[in-house]
C-alpha positions, 0 to 999 in steps of 0.5 A, a space after each residue: 878239435 872243432 875249431 881245427 875241423 873249421 880252420 880246416 874247412 875254410 882253408 880247403 874252401 878258399 883253395 878250391 875257390 881260387 883254383 876255380 877262379 884261376 880256371 874260369 878266368 879266361 872264360 870270364 875274360 871272353 864273355 866280357 869281351 863278347 858283351 862290352 864295347 872298348 871303352 871310348 874316352 873321345 866320346 867323354 871328352 867330346 860330351 864334356 867340352 863346351 857345345 859338344 866341341 870335341 878336339 877333332 872337330 873343325 869349323 873352317 874348310 881344312 886344307 889337304 897337305 898344308 903346312 902347320 900353323 902354330 898359334 902362340 896366343 892365346 893358348 887353346 881352350 883360354 877364357 877371356 874376361 868379358 870386359 878385356 879389350 881386343 887381344 893380339 892374337 900371335 902364331 908362327 907359319 912353317 910355310 914361307 910362301 904364306 904373304 897374308 893369312 885369312 882368319 875365320 872365327 866360327 863357333 860349334 853352332 850357328 852363330 855369326 862368323 867373323 871373317 877377316 884378312 891379315 897381313 901378319 904384322 910383325 911384334 912391334 916394340 912399344 915406344 920406351 920413355 927416354 927419362 927411363 934410360 940410362 947411358 949404360 942400360 942395354 935397350 930390349 930387342 926381340 927374341 928370335 921367336 918373337 921376330 918371327 911371329 905373326 899378329 891379328 888385332 880384331 877390330 873393336 866391332 869384331 871382338 865385340 861381336 866375337 866375346 857375345 857369341 862366345 859365352 855360351 859357345 866355343 869360338 874357334 879361330 882359324 888362320 889359313 895362310 895364303 901365298 901371292 896367288 891367294 892360294 892356301 898353303 897352311 893352316 892352324 886353329 885355336 879355341 877359346 871362350 869368354 866368361 859369363 862372369 865379370 871381374 868388377 874391377 879395371 883390368 890393367 896390363 902393362 909389358 915393362 921389359 928389363 933393361 939391364 946394363 950392358 954385358 950384365 949377364 945376371 939380371 937377378 944380381 942387377 935388380 937386387 943392386 937396385 933394391 939394396 940401394 
């Protein structure tokens, strides 16, 4: 009887506690809403980013109502090794009236900025060794996306300065499109930094496009045939 009485008492207590919690839930929720502010995730992201830089901060004057420039390379937040040579920055401009671009590389702190004007050269295919081409090969061509892209390569001196300044602080590259009259018509940004840790070995990169047989749709099959033979 004692065991049954204890079970009954515990069960009754649980029911009473559940009903009380159900009745008090709206009051507790109201109190929490009054005493606690909404959680601002953007503040946490800004605090965790390099030099406190948030994704909405801008380093160069914003052009109101300007068209968008999409930076294809490098991707936002990229980290370059300290030994790397000047890279090719690649972007697309949605405003066809832009004929040249102002390039500004600034930082979240007071570091020496780099400013340049680029004509936005198109991507060019490199020289192909004719000894590697047979009569049946189809020569590489640019894709439609590559053919409409613009590029800028910083000078060796400018890139050395950029790398040095972007080790401790995020670099912000702002590309501003200018029309024939020099008025800004478009703008885009990308952030990147330089690692403090050297690779410690030579960095070699070579882009070698495939040259399949003309009319060969399955490039993989063509490569497999090469390996088989």
